[in-house]
GULOGU-799024 format. One record per residue (C-alpha): x, y, z; residue in three letters. Coordinates in Angstrom, 3 decimals. Layout:
% residues N
((X Y Z) "ALA") ...
***
This chain:
% residues 181
((120.619 93.835 105.987) "MET") ((119.678 93.529 102.325) "ARG") ((120.874 90.708 100.124) "ARG") ((122.727 91.357 96.862) "LEU") ((121.532 89.193 93.964) "VAL") ((122.872 88.893 90.416) "MET") ((120.281 87.975 87.761) "TRP") ((121.576 87.459 84.252) "ASN") ((120.809 85.507 81.131) "ILE") ((123.844 83.978 79.462) "ALA") ((124.502 81.794 76.462) "SER") ((125.602 78.201 76.950) "LEU") ((129.174 79.338 76.238) "ASP") ((128.952 81.967 78.984) "GLY") ((128.302 85.290 77.207) "TYR") ((125.872 88.029 78.277) "LEU") ((126.166 89.729 74.905) "GLU") ((127.298 88.498 71.556) "GLY") ((129.950 90.160 69.388) "PRO") ((129.375 93.911 68.955) "ASP") ((127.308 93.857 72.201) "ARG") ((124.248 92.432 70.435) "HIS") ((121.501 90.998 72.629) "ILE") ((118.897 90.240 69.969) "SER") ((119.328 86.521 70.740) "TRP") ((117.409 87.087 73.979) "ARG") ((114.233 87.606 71.965) "GLU") ((114.507 83.943 70.915) "GLU") ((114.169 82.753 74.512) "ILE") ((111.993 85.453 76.075) "TRP") ((108.564 83.906 76.358) "GLU") ((105.687 83.953 78.878) "PRO") ((107.284 81.375 81.195) "GLU") ((110.549 83.355 81.543) "LEU") ((108.624 86.608 81.870) "GLU") ((106.496 85.071 84.662) "ALA") ((109.640 83.999 86.530) "TRP") ((111.094 87.489 86.130) "SER") ((107.906 89.007 87.542) "ILE") ((107.883 86.461 90.389) "GLU") ((111.395 87.412 91.481) "GLN") ((110.536 91.079 90.991) "GLY") ((108.548 90.942 94.230) "ALA") ((111.855 90.623 96.128) "ASP") ((113.594 93.564 94.435) "ILE") ((114.080 96.710 96.478) "GLY") ((116.508 98.428 94.109) "ALA") ((118.513 97.798 90.940) "LEU") ((122.266 98.316 90.578) "LEU") ((123.808 98.992 87.171) "PHE") ((127.145 99.778 85.642) "GLY") ((127.145 102.711 83.227) "ARG") ((126.894 100.741 79.968) "VAL") ((123.944 98.607 81.103) "THR") ((122.292 101.631 82.689) "TYR") ((122.458 103.563 79.424) "GLU") ((120.921 100.623 77.534) "LEU") ((118.159 100.160 80.119) "MET") ((117.456 103.900 80.424) "ALA") ((117.210 104.063 76.636) "GLY") ((114.568 101.334 76.550) "TYR") ((112.374 101.060 79.659) "TRP") ((110.968 104.607 80.001) "PRO") ((109.251 104.265 76.591) "ASP") ((108.735 100.477 76.610) "ALA") ((105.272 99.067 75.921) "PRO") ((103.194 99.021 79.113) "LYS") ((103.654 95.755 81.030) "SER") ((104.166 94.551 84.578) "GLU") ((107.925 94.287 83.955) "VAL") ((108.102 97.809 82.472) "ALA") ((106.135 99.169 85.427) "ASP") ((108.519 97.786 88.035) "TYR") ((111.642 98.613 86.010) "MET") ((110.563 102.250 85.867) "ASN") ((109.261 102.472 89.453) "ALA") ((112.105 100.781 91.328) "LEU") ((114.945 102.780 92.857) "PRO") ((118.054 102.445 90.701) "LYS") ((121.741 103.051 91.409) "TYR") ((124.197 103.553 88.584) "VAL") ((127.936 103.298 89.214) "PHE") ((129.873 105.627 86.936) "SER") ((132.753 108.050 86.986) "ARG") ((131.823 109.342 83.508) "LYS") ((128.113 110.160 83.786) "LEU") ((127.254 113.652 84.957) "GLU") ((123.568 112.926 85.570) "LYS") ((121.165 109.999 85.559) "ALA") ((117.776 111.001 84.165) "ALA") ((115.842 107.695 84.349) "TRP") ((113.198 107.904 87.096) "SER") ((114.307 107.072 90.639) "ASN") ((118.010 106.820 89.734) "THR") ((120.895 107.775 91.996) "THR") ((124.355 108.261 90.503) "LEU") ((127.191 106.760 92.579) "LEU") ((130.768 107.818 91.888) "LYS") ((132.534 106.056 94.766) "GLY") ((134.297 102.692 94.733) "ALA") ((131.674 100.115 93.656) "PRO") ((132.539 97.549 96.331) "ALA") ((132.325 100.133 99.126) "ALA") ((129.093 101.647 97.773) "GLU") ((127.449 98.227 97.280) "ALA") ((128.487 97.133 100.780) "ALA") ((126.965 100.342 102.174) "ARG") ((123.703 99.772 100.266) "LEU") ((123.516 96.204 101.608) "LYS") ((123.574 97.589 105.168) "GLN") ((120.473 99.698 104.588) "GLU") ((117.046 98.271 105.433) "PRO") ((114.806 97.097 102.624) "GLY") ((114.268 94.430 100.023) "LYS") ((117.036 92.787 97.996) "ASP") ((119.408 94.643 95.673) "LEU") ((119.573 93.159 92.161) "PHE") ((122.219 93.534 89.476) "VAL") ((121.101 92.943 85.868) "PHE") ((123.707 92.743 83.106) "GLY") ((126.584 94.929 84.249) "SER") ((129.422 92.411 83.861) "ALA") ((132.096 94.966 84.755) "ASP") ((130.267 96.057 87.908) "LEU") ((129.579 92.436 88.876) "SER") ((133.283 91.606 88.570) "ALA") ((134.124 94.446 90.975) "GLN") ((131.572 93.384 93.595) "ILE") ((131.589 89.592 93.083) "LEU") ((132.519 88.723 96.710) "PRO") ((129.485 90.701 97.942) "LEU") ((126.842 88.634 96.123) "PHE") ((124.567 86.589 98.358) "ASP") ((123.039 84.812 95.388) "GLU") ((123.696 84.397 91.683) "ILE") ((120.793 83.612 89.356) "ARG") ((121.603 82.640 85.794) "ILE") ((119.256 81.809 82.975) "GLY") ((121.301 79.619 80.632) "VAL") ((120.114 79.992 77.027) "ALA") ((120.514 76.895 74.828) "PRO") ((122.704 78.534 72.203) "LEU") ((126.355 79.365 71.532) "LEU") ((127.365 82.933 70.713) "LEU") ((131.026 82.214 70.041) "GLY") ((132.218 85.458 71.593) "GLY") ((131.126 88.700 73.192) "GLY") ((130.933 89.915 76.785) "THR") ((131.576 87.076 79.234) "PRO") ((129.328 86.642 82.258) "LEU") ((132.387 86.317 84.480) "PHE") ((135.624 88.141 83.765) "LYS") ((138.879 86.215 83.315) "PRO") ((140.991 86.232 86.446) "GLY") ((138.102 86.105 88.933) "ALA") ((139.153 84.668 92.259) "GLU") ((138.210 81.023 92.708) "LYS") ((134.878 80.884 94.528) "THR") ((132.773 77.835 95.312) "LYS") ((128.991 77.875 95.215) "PHE") ((126.152 75.673 96.370) "VAL") ((123.231 75.004 94.023) "LEU") ((119.932 76.244 95.483) "LEU") ((117.543 75.505 92.622) "GLU") ((117.317 74.346 89.024) "VAL") ((114.247 75.050 86.939) "ARG") ((113.908 74.227 83.258) "THR") ((111.569 76.061 80.934) "LEU") ((109.772 74.822 77.838) "SER") ((112.268 76.774 75.688) "THR") ((115.114 74.664 77.162) "ASP") ((116.362 77.606 79.222) "VAL") ((117.767 76.426 82.560) "ALA") ((117.268 78.766 85.515) "LEU") ((120.025 78.246 88.070) "LEU") ((120.250 79.714 91.555) "ARG") ((123.532 79.588 93.483) "TYR") ((124.813 80.914 96.790) "ALA") ((128.462 81.206 97.824) "PRO") ((129.537 78.129 99.732) "ARG") ((130.062 79.052 103.412) "PRO") 
***
C-alpha cells in the first residue's frame, strides 16, 4: 500500500497563495537548502496528485522549465489530475481522473509503488484530508494577509503527531506530521 503525503509551502499566517493567487513570494525563500530537501524527498515520490488549478499552473511551467534535477523528476513522474472540467491532460505522464477524489485517491493508495504526493491543490487536499498519511509543511517567515488558505475552514478536527522539525538558513521551518492514531 502506498502512502499519501501532502507537501506544501505556506506563509506564517497559513496561506499557500497570496491575494490574486500570487506565489512570487516563494522566490524569496527558494534557495539551495530548500531545493536540496525537495530533491531528497523526491526519491520517495511514485506519483503526483493535483487538483485542476494547480495542475494547470504546473503544466504551464515545468515542461519548459530550465533543466534541473527538480524539473527532470517533475516531468518524468506519473501525474494524476482530478477534474470534472478538463477534457484532456497534455503534460507528460498525466492521467485525468473524473471520479470522486476521495474514492480515486483511496484506490491509488492501494496500488503498489512509491508514495503519492500532493503539491498545492488546497481544494483537492480538503476533499482527501482523512486519507493523508503524512503532512509536510514548509512554513515561510512572512505574512501574506490573505489568499488561499492551506486548510479550508470547516475541516474536521484532526490531531497530529510531530515527526520532524528542520530549520533552514532562510528561517523556513520544515514540519512533518502524521495523523495521531
